[in-house]
N, C-alpha and C positions, 0 to 999 in steps of 0.2 A: 457462571455464564460470562462469556467474554463479549466485548464490543467489537463490531466488525466495521471496517471501512472498505468500500469498494471504489477504486479509481478507474474510470473508464477512459481508455486511451493510453497507450504506452509510448507515445511520441515524446518529444522534448519536454513539453509542459507536464504531462503525466508522470514522467520519470522524476522531474524536479519536485513535484508535489509529494510523491511517495517518499523521496529522500528526506524532505522537510518533515513530513509526518513521522517517519521512522526516528528521526533525531528527537522530535518533540515528545514522542511516546516511548522512548527507549526503555525506561524502567517498567512501564506497563506491559510492553511486549515481552520483556524478559520474564515477567510473572504470568504470562499468558492471559492477561486481562484484555489486551487489544490485539486484533488480527487485521493486517492490512493486505489487501489483494489488489493487484493491478490486472486489468483485462484489456486486451487489444483484439480487435476484430479481424486483423490481417492474418491470413494463413501463411505460415512459414514452414515450408517443407521442401 
């Protein structure tokens, strides 16, 4: 079972947070122990 992180908001702060988390948990992500998802409520079509 993997741990999941959900970041709400894909603006500047959300993007920075996801990048920091990705660097912090790089090894765990590679082993598929951690999953990071970023969600934005804006429709882009």
